[in-house]
C-alpha positions as CSV (number, residue, x, y, z in Angstrom):
1,M,-2.0,-10.6,-6.1
2,I,-1.0,-7.0,-5.9
3,Q,0.2,-4.9,-3.0
4,Y,-0.6,-1.3,-3.9
5,H,0.7,1.8,-2.0
6,H,-1.3,4.8,-2.7
7,G,0.3,8.2,-2.6
8,I,-2.4,10.1,-0.7
9,G,-1.1,12.4,2.0
10,W,2.5,12.5,0.9
11,V,2.3,15.8,-0.9
12,F,-0.8,16.0,-3.0
13,G,-4.0,14.1,-3.4
14,S,-7.3,13.4,-1.6
15,P,-9.5,10.4,-1.0
16,S,-11.7,11.3,-3.9
17,I,-8.7,10.9,-6.3
18,Y,-8.0,7.3,-5.2
19,D,-11.4,6.1,-4.2
20,R,-12.4,4.3,-7.4
21,L,-8.9,2.7,-7.9
22,I,-8.6,1.5,-4.4
23,R,-12.1,0.1,-4.3
24,E,-11.5,-1.8,-7.5
25,L,-8.2,-3.2,-6.2
26,A,-9.7,-4.1,-2.9
27,V,-12.7,-6.1,-4.1
28,G,-12.7,-9.2,-2.0
29,A,-9.8,-8.0,0.2
30,D,-9.7,-7.1,3.9
31,P,-7.4,-4.1,4.0
32,D,-5.6,-3.4,7.2
33,F,-3.3,-0.4,7.6
34,S,-2.0,2.2,10.0
35,L,-3.1,5.8,9.7
36,S,-1.0,9.0,9.8
37,P,-0.2,11.1,11.7
38,E,-0.6,8.5,14.6
39,A,1.7,6.1,12.9
40,K,5.0,7.9,12.7
41,F,7.8,7.3,10.1
42,P,8.9,4.6,9.3
43,A,5.8,2.7,10.4
44,A,4.3,2.6,6.9
45,I,7.5,1.3,5.3
46,R,8.0,-1.3,8.0
47,G,4.3,-2.4,7.6
48,S,4.5,-2.6,3.8
49,Y,7.7,-4.6,4.0
50,A,6.2,-7.0,6.5
51,T,3.1,-7.4,4.2
52,A,5.3,-8.1,1.2
53,R,7.2,-10.8,3.2
54,W,3.9,-12.3,4.3
55,I,2.5,-12.3,0.8
56,G,5.8,-13.7,-0.6
57,G,5.7,-16.4,2.0
58,E,2.4,-17.7,0.7
59,A,4.3,-19.2,-2.3
60,L,2.4,-17.2,-4.9
61,S,3.4,-17.7,-8.4
62,R,2.5,-14.1,-9.3
63,F,2.9,-11.1,-7.0
64,A,3.3,-7.4,-7.8
65,V,4.1,-4.4,-5.7
66,A,2.9,-1.0,-7.1
67,G,2.3,2.5,-6.1
68,D,2.3,6.2,-7.1
69,S,3.7,9.3,-5.6
70,G,4.7,8.6,-2.0
71,G,3.4,5.0,-2.4
72,G,5.8,4.6,-5.4
73,T,8.6,5.6,-3.1
74,M,7.6,3.1,-0.6
75,T,7.6,0.3,-3.1
76,S,11.3,0.9,-3.8
77,C,12.3,0.6,-0.1
């Protein structure tokens, strides 16, 4: 399982840059996330941490957290 944090909207990027990657990662998934600017900082970091705890609590033998740009920063929090 992978928890991927895309960097769209942090500084650079657009949906067209991430569309194919996110679609391939999300095959069979039911993504649920808050949107900016309605979700103010640190909502995204709290949400990603809660998700990682939930995934980790599922006793998975393999779990990865990844991201790029702003998403890469979030993975380190």
